C-alpha positions as CSV (number, residue, x, y, z in Angstrom):
1,M,38.7,56.0,299.5
2,T,35.7,58.2,299.7
3,D,34.4,59.1,296.1
4,E,32.1,61.8,297.0
5,L,33.7,64.9,298.8
6,P,31.0,67.9,298.7
7,I,32.6,71.7,299.4
8,D,31.1,73.1,302.3
9,D,32.2,76.9,301.5
10,I,34.3,78.7,299.9
11,R,35.7,82.1,300.6
12,V,37.5,84.4,298.4
13,R,39.6,87.6,299.5
14,K,42.1,90.2,298.2
15,I,45.3,89.7,299.2
16,I,48.4,92.0,298.1
17,D,51.2,89.9,296.3
18,S,55.3,90.6,296.4
19,R,55.0,93.7,294.0
20,G,53.0,95.8,296.4
21,N,49.4,94.6,294.0
22,F,46.4,93.5,294.9
23,T,45.3,89.8,293.7
24,V,43.0,87.2,295.7
25,E,42.7,84.2,297.7
26,V,40.8,81.3,298.2
27,D,39.7,79.3,301.3
28,L,37.8,76.3,300.0
29,F,36.5,74.2,303.1
30,I,35.5,70.1,303.1
31,E,33.9,69.6,306.4
32,D,36.5,70.8,308.8
33,V,39.0,70.6,306.5
34,M,40.9,73.7,304.1
35,G,42.2,74.1,301.4
36,R,44.2,77.8,300.3
37,C,46.1,78.9,297.5
38,S,46.5,82.5,296.3
39,A,47.6,83.6,292.3
40,P,50.2,85.3,291.5
41,S,50.6,87.5,288.3
42,G,53.0,88.3,285.8
43,A,54.2,91.2,284.0
44,S,55.6,89.7,281.3
45,T,52.5,88.3,279.8
46,G,52.0,86.3,276.5
47,D,48.9,87.9,274.4
48,T,46.8,84.3,274.5
49,E,47.2,83.7,278.4
50,M,43.9,84.2,280.6
51,K,43.6,87.7,281.3
52,A,44.6,87.7,285.1
53,F,41.4,90.0,286.7
54,P,38.4,91.5,284.6
55,K,38.4,94.8,283.9
56,S,37.2,95.7,286.7
57,G,40.1,93.9,288.9
58,P,40.2,92.0,291.7
59,D,36.5,92.9,293.1
60,G,35.5,92.7,289.1
61,A,36.1,88.7,289.9
62,I,35.1,88.6,293.4
63,K,31.6,90.1,292.6
64,F,31.3,87.7,289.4
65,F,32.1,84.5,291.6
66,E,29.3,85.4,294.5
67,D,27.0,86.2,291.8
68,K,27.4,83.7,289.6
69,L,30.1,80.9,290.3
70,R,29.5,80.5,294.1
71,S,26.0,78.8,293.9
72,K,27.8,76.0,291.1
73,L,30.4,74.9,293.4
74,I,28.9,74.7,296.6
75,G,28.1,71.2,297.5
76,Y,30.1,70.2,294.4
77,N,32.1,66.9,294.6
78,A,35.6,68.2,295.6
79,L,37.8,64.9,293.8
80,D,35.7,65.8,290.6
81,Q,38.6,68.3,289.7
82,I,37.7,68.5,285.5
83,G,34.7,68.9,286.6
84,F,35.6,71.5,289.1
85,D,37.5,73.6,286.7
86,R,34.8,73.0,283.8
87,T,32.6,74.4,285.6
88,I,34.4,77.9,286.2
89,M,35.0,78.1,282.5
90,E,31.6,77.4,281.6
91,T,30.2,80.1,283.8
92,D,32.9,82.2,282.8
93,G,32.1,81.9,279.1
94,T,35.1,83.6,277.6
95,E,37.9,82.6,275.6
96,Y,40.4,84.1,278.0
97,M,38.5,84.5,281.6
98,E,37.2,87.3,280.8
99,N,35.0,87.5,283.7
100,V,36.4,85.3,286.4
101,G,40.0,86.4,285.7
102,G,42.6,84.0,285.4
103,N,44.1,84.2,288.7
104,L,40.6,83.7,290.8
105,S,40.1,80.6,288.5
106,T,43.9,79.7,289.3
107,A,43.5,79.7,293.2
108,L,39.8,78.5,293.0
109,S,41.2,75.3,291.4
110,V,44.3,74.7,293.5
111,A,42.1,75.4,296.8
112,N,40.1,72.9,296.3
113,A,42.9,70.1,295.1
114,R,44.6,71.1,298.1
115,A,41.4,70.4,300.4
116,A,40.8,67.3,298.6
117,A,44.3,66.0,299.2
118,S,44.1,67.4,303.1
119,Y,41.0,65.5,303.7
120,L,42.7,62.6,302.6
121,G,46.2,62.8,304.6
122,I,48.5,62.8,301.4
123,P,50.4,65.7,300.1
124,L,49.2,68.1,297.2
125,Y,52.0,67.0,295.0
126,S,50.7,62.9,295.6
127,Y,47.1,64.4,294.8
128,V,48.1,65.6,290.9
129,G,50.6,63.2,290.6
130,G,50.1,60.1,292.0
131,A,51.7,57.5,294.3
132,F,55.1,57.5,291.8
133,A,55.6,61.4,292.1
134,R,58.6,61.2,293.7
135,S,61.4,62.9,291.7
136,L,62.4,66.6,292.7
137,P,63.4,69.5,290.1
138,R,66.5,71.6,290.2
139,P,66.1,74.6,291.0
140,M,66.1,77.5,288.5
141,G,67.3,81.3,290.2
142,N,67.3,84.8,288.3
143,V,70.2,86.4,289.2
144,I,70.7,89.1,286.8
145,G,67.3,91.2,285.6
146,G,66.4,93.5,283.5
147,G,63.7,94.0,280.5
148,K,59.9,94.1,282.3
149,H,61.4,93.2,285.3
150,S,63.1,96.3,286.5
151,R,63.4,99.9,285.5
152,E,66.7,100.0,284.0
153,G,69.1,96.9,283.0
154,T,69.5,95.2,280.8
155,T,67.5,94.3,277.8
156,I,67.4,90.3,278.2
157,Q,64.9,89.7,281.2
158,E,66.8,87.3,282.6
159,F,70.0,85.7,283.8
160,L,69.5,82.0,285.1
161,V,71.5,79.6,287.1
162,S,70.8,76.5,288.1
163,A,73.3,74.4,290.9
164,Q,73.6,70.6,290.1
165,A,74.3,69.8,293.8
166,D,73.5,66.4,295.5
167,T,70.6,67.9,297.7
168,F,67.7,70.1,296.4
169,L,68.8,71.9,299.7
170,Q,72.4,72.5,298.5
171,S,71.4,73.0,294.9
172,A,68.9,76.2,296.1
173,Y,72.3,77.5,298.7
174,I,74.4,77.7,295.9
175,N,72.3,79.4,293.7
176,A,72.0,82.2,296.5
177,M,75.5,82.3,296.5
178,T,76.0,82.8,293.1
179,H,73.3,86.0,293.3
180,R,75.5,86.9,296.0
181,R,79.1,87.4,294.3
182,I,77.6,88.8,291.2
183,G,76.0,91.4,293.7
184,E,79.4,91.7,295.0
185,I,81.2,92.0,291.3
186,L,78.7,95.0,290.8
187,S,79.2,96.9,293.5
188,E,83.1,96.3,292.9
189,K,82.5,97.1,288.8
190,L,80.1,100.0,289.0
191,K,80.8,101.9,291.9
192,G,79.1,104.6,292.2
193,T,76.2,103.4,289.7
194,S,72.9,102.3,291.0
195,V,72.5,98.3,291.6
196,G,69.3,97.0,293.2
197,L,67.0,94.3,292.7
198,G,64.5,93.7,290.5
199,D,60.7,92.1,290.7
200,E,62.1,89.0,290.9
201,K,65.0,89.7,293.4
202,A,67.8,89.8,290.7
203,W,70.3,92.1,290.7
204,T,69.6,95.1,288.1
205,A,72.0,97.0,287.0
206,N,72.6,100.1,283.9
207,I,75.0,97.5,282.1
208,S,74.6,95.6,278.9
209,D,73.9,92.3,277.8
210,E,77.1,91.8,276.8
211,E,78.1,92.7,280.4
212,A,76.0,91.0,281.9
213,L,77.3,87.4,280.5
214,E,80.7,88.4,281.7
215,I,79.5,88.9,285.6
216,L,77.6,85.9,284.5
217,H,80.0,84.0,283.5
218,Q,82.7,84.9,286.2
219,A,80.2,84.5,289.3
220,V,79.5,81.2,287.7
221,S,83.2,80.2,287.5
222,E,84.1,80.9,290.7
223,T,81.1,79.8,292.7
224,S,81.1,76.3,291.0
225,S,84.9,76.3,292.2
226,R,84.1,77.0,295.3
227,Y,81.4,74.1,295.6
228,H,82.7,72.0,293.4
229,V,79.7,71.8,291.7
230,R,78.5,72.7,288.0
231,I,76.2,75.5,287.6
232,L,73.9,75.4,284.6
233,K,73.5,78.9,283.0
234,G,69.9,80.2,281.8
235,V,68.6,82.9,279.9
236,D,64.6,84.2,279.2
237,F,65.3,86.4,276.0
238,A,61.1,87.1,277.4
239,A,61.6,88.5,273.2
240,N,58.5,89.9,272.7
241,S,58.8,92.5,274.9
242,F,61.8,94.0,272.7
243,Y,60.1,93.3,269.4
244,E,59.3,96.6,267.3
245,G,58.2,96.8,263.9
246,G,59.5,93.1,262.7
247,K,62.8,93.3,264.2
248,Y,64.6,92.8,268.2
249,M,65.2,96.1,269.6
250,Y,68.7,95.8,272.4
251,K,70.1,98.7,273.7
252,N,73.1,98.9,271.4
253,G,71.0,98.6,268.0
254,P,68.4,96.3,266.5
255,K,68.7,92.8,265.4
256,T,66.8,90.8,262.8
257,R,65.0,88.3,262.8
258,D,68.2,85.9,260.7
259,Q,70.2,87.9,263.7
260,Q,68.1,87.3,266.7
261,I,68.4,83.6,265.7
262,D,71.8,83.3,265.4
263,Y,72.0,85.1,268.6
264,A,70.3,83.1,270.2
265,I,72.2,79.8,269.2
266,S,75.4,81.4,270.2
267,F,74.4,81.5,274.0
268,S,74.6,77.7,274.0
269,R,77.6,77.3,271.2
270,D,79.6,80.2,272.5
271,H,78.5,80.8,276.0
272,D,78.0,77.5,277.3
273,F,74.4,78.0,278.3
274,Y,71.7,74.8,279.0
275,F,68.5,76.8,279.3
276,I,67.4,79.3,276.4
277,E,63.8,80.2,277.1
278,D,61.6,83.0,274.9
279,P,64.1,84.0,272.2
280,M,61.5,84.6,269.8
281,V,58.2,86.8,269.4
282,D,55.9,84.3,270.5
283,T,54.1,84.2,267.0
284,D,57.5,82.7,265.2
285,F,56.9,78.8,265.7
286,D,58.9,78.2,263.0
287,G,62.3,80.5,264.2
288,F,61.9,78.7,267.9
289,A,62.2,75.4,265.5
290,E,65.5,76.7,263.5
291,I,67.3,77.4,266.6
292,T,65.9,74.1,268.6
293,K,67.1,72.1,265.3
294,K,70.3,73.6,266.1
295,I,71.4,73.1,269.7
296,S,68.8,70.8,271.2
297,Q,71.5,67.8,271.9
298,K,73.2,70.4,274.1
299,S,70.7,72.9,275.0
300,L,66.7,72.9,276.4
301,V,65.1,75.6,273.8
302,V,62.1,76.6,276.4
303,G,58.7,78.4,275.7
304,D,56.6,80.4,277.5
305,D,55.2,83.0,275.8
306,L,55.0,81.2,272.8
307,Y,52.8,78.3,274.4
308,T,51.6,79.7,277.6
309,T,50.5,76.6,279.2
310,N,48.4,75.8,276.4
311,P,47.6,72.4,275.3
312,E,46.1,73.8,271.7
313,R,49.0,76.2,271.0
314,L,51.6,73.5,272.5
315,K,50.0,71.0,269.4
316,I,51.7,73.2,267.0
317,G,55.0,73.5,268.5
318,I,55.2,70.0,268.3
319,E,54.5,69.6,264.9
320,K,56.8,72.6,264.4
321,K,59.2,71.0,265.9
322,S,59.9,74.3,268.2
323,T,61.0,73.5,271.3
324,N,62.5,70.9,273.6
325,G,61.4,72.3,276.6
326,I,58.6,73.9,278.1
327,L,57.3,76.4,280.9
328,I,54.2,76.0,283.1
329,K,52.7,78.8,284.5
330,V,49.1,77.5,285.7
331,N,47.3,80.8,285.9
332,Q,48.4,81.4,281.8
333,I,46.0,78.7,281.5
334,G,43.8,79.0,284.3
335,S,42.7,75.5,286.3
336,L,44.6,72.4,287.4
337,S,43.6,70.0,285.1
338,R,44.3,72.1,281.9
339,T,47.6,72.5,283.5
340,A,48.1,68.5,283.3
341,E,46.6,68.1,280.2
342,T,49.1,70.6,278.9
343,V,52.2,68.5,281.1
344,R,51.1,65.0,279.7
345,L,51.0,66.4,276.4
346,A,53.9,67.7,276.6
347,T,55.7,64.6,277.9
348,A,54.2,62.2,275.9
349,A,56.3,64.4,272.9
350,G,59.5,63.9,274.9
351,I,59.1,68.1,275.3
352,R,61.0,69.2,279.5
353,N,58.7,71.0,281.5
354,T,59.8,73.8,284.0
355,V,57.0,74.9,286.7
356,S,57.4,78.4,287.0
357,H,56.4,81.3,289.4
358,R,55.6,84.7,288.1
359,S,57.2,88.0,289.0
360,G,54.4,89.2,291.3
361,E,54.1,86.6,293.5
362,T,52.6,85.1,296.5
363,T,53.9,83.6,299.5
364,D,51.9,80.1,298.5
365,D,54.4,77.2,297.5
366,F,52.1,74.9,295.2
367,A,54.5,75.6,292.3
368,A,56.6,73.3,294.6
369,H,54.3,70.5,295.0
370,L,53.0,71.1,291.3
371,S,57.3,70.6,289.8
372,V,57.1,67.2,291.9
373,A,53.9,66.4,290.6
374,F,54.8,66.5,287.0
375,G,58.2,65.3,287.3
376,S,59.9,69.0,286.2
377,T,63.5,68.9,285.4
378,F,63.9,72.7,287.0
379,I,61.7,74.8,288.8
380,K,62.4,79.0,288.3
381,T,61.0,80.5,291.5
382,G,64.7,83.3,291.8
383,T,66.9,82.5,294.9
384,I,66.2,85.1,297.3
385,G,62.6,87.1,299.1
386,G,60.8,85.7,300.9
387,E,57.9,84.8,298.2
388,R,60.5,82.9,296.4
389,L,61.4,81.2,299.4
390,A,58.3,80.0,300.4
391,K,58.5,77.6,297.4
392,L,62.5,76.4,297.8
393,N,62.0,75.7,301.1
394,E,59.1,73.7,300.8
395,L,60.9,71.5,297.9
396,I,63.3,71.2,301.1
397,R,60.9,69.4,303.2
398,I,59.6,67.6,300.3
399,E,62.9,65.9,300.2
400,E,63.3,65.6,303.3
401,E,59.9,63.9,303.4
402,I,60.7,61.4,300.0
403,N,64.1,60.6,301.5
404,S,62.7,59.5,304.8
405,N,60.3,56.9,303.4
């Protein structure tokens, strides 16, 4: 096995994401082998994550690459992923990637790993996770949406499902059938009222969070009975998006910090939710810890905006016992190697990881491979829509490949 794979060429272009916005795509070449990656963008973003692009947008990111970075990466050893990623960060020179942008740094980082894996003739999940990366996550799909992912809808950003079938294929299919049943229930209940799809293809309508809870429970109960499969329920509060002046501002009135803690706990205690993401504002590590202390035996309390895939923020959460789960998004931290560092830290502390898509997605499937490489409990990808299915269908292929070996 070679220990030197010099990079021969890197090409960067603008493409369009699932929301119709520009993002970037990278083609990285080792001899005649290419690794390609396109980066997604989020609408609900944490204050401590990398800036997706510099103030000058994707064009500014590409210009910075051509002027400052390209010459440093051509000829670099692609097998030195940590050094490759460090070169990008050091050349950028800012804490939050304000020159190259987290999207371009992510696309470069993953394209490099993908090219190296292709050159060596192994899957990306094996290259990143090693020979023992063989366990698949469960699919976690957004079925009712609101918050920053829709124009009207629930205050809570996402209501989620995860079917626990024998295969990934069947689980993903049952998630989609649950999504379909929710659409039928909404149409029956809201005749004459607009029902649409949000950024992640979840149903969105002018309903309260309490109504969404009832609809989700009905759809999960019916679909679970139909297919004889347990379906876990989840919620992403995305509490940052409705936190104002020290209170959580719901459609039906504000909640204090203590009321929000009790409300989040009630999703586990009273409604049997397993996955509870970002129930508090991202500065309240202690509030997360209060929730986790009460429900961690029954539910997964997950930090997304709380951690932004950042190992330094995760260390605070570990010290305070804030969560027993973490969401992983590569472009929050801007590189594959720093993402892997965060996952290793979480795993050592007994914190389970979920690899996640972003609301503004591309058809790139690298999240599917990372979920296998990182031994993720779930992959959060949505249930329908081409950019979401790209990840789900790739995991169906990986499942077939693993089972055949």
